[in-house]
N, C-alpha and C positions, 0 to 999 in steps of 0.2 A: 624393492628398495624402500627404506623407511623415509618419510618426510622429515623435514627439519623445521618444526614449528618455531615461530618467533613471536615476540611481543605478548599480546593478550592471550593468544591461543596456547602459548607455552605456560603462562600463568594459570590458565584454567586446567591444563593437564596436571600441573603440580598440585592442584587442590583436590584431585580425585583420590578416593581411598584406594586401598590395595586391590579391590575388585575391579578397578579402572572404570567404574560406572557409578553415577550418583543419581538418586531419585529426587527430582526437583519438587515433588509434592511435600517433601519433608526437609529439603535442604536448599531451597531457592536462594536464601541469603548468602550461601557460600559463593554464589555467582551473582554478586550485587549488580554488576554491569548489565547482565541480562534482565534482572528485575527492573532496573531503572529504564532500560530501553523499551520494554514492552508496554509500559503503562503511561497514560497521559499524566501530566503534572497534577499532584494532589490525589490521584487515584491509588488504591491499593490493589494487590493481586492475590487471587485465590487459585492455586494450581489444581486442576483436575488430575492431570498426569503429565509426566515429562521426565527427561533424563539428560545428563551430559555424560559422554563416554569417550573413551579412546578406542580407535580401531587398532586392535593389537597387532595386526599384520602390517599396516602402513604407518601407524603412529599418528594418524590424523584425528582431528577432533570432530565429534558429531554431537548435535543437540536437537531436542524435540520438545515442544511444550504446547499444552492446551490449557488455557487459564481464563478465568473470569476477571474482568476489570471493574472494580467496585468504586463507585463515586464516593466522595468524602462523607464520612459518617455512617456508611453502610457496612454491615457485617453479615456474612452468610452463617447459617442458612436463613433464607427468607422464602416466602411463597414463590413457587416456580414462575407464575405469570409476572409477579413483581420483579423477580430476578431478570427475566428475559426483557422486560420493559426498561428497567433502570440500569442494568449492568451491561458492560461491554464484553466482548469475547475476542480472544486472539489464539490462533493456532499457527505455529511456524516450525520449520526445521532448517537446520544449517549443517554444512559439511565443509571442512577445510580442504578435503580432497578435491571435490568438484568446484570449490570456491564459490558456492552459491547459497543464498538464503532464500527459501521458498515460503512465501506467506500464504497460508491456506485460507485463513479467516482473519479479518479485522473488522469487527462490528463495534461501532461507537454509538451510544444512546442518541436518539434523534435530537433531543434538546441540546446535546453537546456538539453536534456536528457543525453548527454555525459558528462555533468558537475556534474552529480550525484545529481541533484536537487530533483528528485523524492524520493530518499532514504533519503535526508535531511528532506523533508516534513514528511515522515513516522516516522523518529526519533523524530521530533517535536510533531507529533500526539501521539506517544507512551509516550512522557514525559507528555503531557496534560492528557492522560488517567491515567497515574500513579498518577498525582496530584489530579485527580478527584476520585480516588479510584476504577477505572475500572479494570476488570480482563483480558480483551482480546480485540484485534482489529481484525476484520474480513473483507475479501474482496474476490472478484472473480478475479482470475488471468486468463485472457483470452489471446487474441493475444498479447496485450501489457502487459509486466510484468510477463510472465510465469516463466522466469528464475530470473529476478531481485528480485521478492518478495521472492523466496527461499533464495537468498543471503541476504535478509533483515531479515531472521529469521522466516518467516511465515511457519508453518507446515501444513500438510494436515488437513483440518477441520474434515473430516470423512473418513471412509473406502472407500466410493465410489470415492472420490477425489483421494485417494491414488491409487486405482485400475485403474482409468482412465489414470493417469500419467504414472504409471509403465507399463501398458499394451502397451501404445504407445511407451514408451522408449524401451521396450523389442523388439518390432517389428522393430524399427529403428536400434537397436544394431545388429540385424540379417542382415539388409540391409548393414550396415557398415562392416559386417564380424567380428564383435567384440564379443569375448567370455566374457561375463560379467554376473554375477549372481545377479539378482535384487529381487528375491523372498523374501529375508530376510530383505529388506529395510522397515523400519517403519516410518522414518522421512525424511523430505525434505533435511536436511543437510547431510544425508548419500549419497544422489545423488550429492550434492555440493562437497563432499569430495572424490568422486570416483577417484581413481588414473588413470592416462593415459590422453593422448591428441590425437586429430585428426586435420587434416587441413581443411580449408574451402573448398578446392577442393574435399576432400574425402566426405564431407557432401553433396555437390552438386551432386557428382557422385552417391551417394546412394539415390538420389531423394529428398534430404532435401532442406530446404530454405537457402537463402543467409544469412550469419551471419556476423555481424559487426566485425571489428578487423581481417580482412582477412590476414593481414601480420604476425600475431602471431598464434601459435598453439592454438587450442580451447580445453578447458577442456572436457573430455569425458562426464561428467554429463551435461554440457551446450549443447553439441551436441545432447544428447539423449532427452533433454527437448525441444529444439528449432527446431530440425530437422524435426519431424513429422509435418503434416499440423496443423494449429492453431485449427481447429475444432476437432482434435483428442484427445486433452488433456487439455481443460480448466479445472481449478480446483478451489475449494474454499479453501482459506487459513486462518489460525488463528494464530495470534501472541499473545502468552501469555504475559501479563503485570505483572504477579506475580513476587515478588522480587526474583532476582537471576535466572530467567528463561533462558534456553538455547537460546531461540529466541531473547530476548533482548540483551544478551551478544553478539550474532552474529550480530545483527543490529548495535550496537555501534561500533563493530570492522569494519564492512563494511563501515559505514559512515566515520570513521576515515581514511579509505583508499580513501575517496572521491568517492567510488563506481566505481573506474576505473579498478579494477581487473576483470579477466574473472571468 
């Protein structure tokens, strides 16, 4: 049985050529909403490879893109080391059949991370997903983004992700000498909202990593997520795009703060 696309997904299907597939390396502008969603403001996009296509059996829409995100004034080609240092990178795929957007890579240049550009892109992608009728956005929160994606409203994708994060957090809480009950935590935002703060010095003395914003107290939740070694608690996160979801509400509030809060 064929799907009945509506809204933006129908508009994208109508833009496809007779082959029912479009090469984004040469025709990204045909899908301007995608181009606007994947790049931080003022950044340009250079597509490595990608496509938008119709599943001829179901009538569903599929898209896949791998692209560099170029800061203002930069054009490719540039030296490879300079490109990797100054440019961002994004890889994602989406499918209206599964109603999912899976974000494989979102790298923002380090000097741009403090400007909240990563959270802005997530907000833009969430808006795109909503317009396409998707139900969720998924990603892996590894060394980069373990805490930021929680602040952006991503919840644990499954019990294994929850157990990995909370196990590492409980161990680091003991190293800090902090008495905190984590067993009842079900959602990432319960970690975000944990009361209490610690100092960067206390985190380092407990064997944790250096955390940015050393001149201000660090929220306890942030310390428990970022303190353990990166290999101890990578997790898969899922942002619900359903109307009124707790995750989207938190994302929009975080972006409104420009992502500068701890």
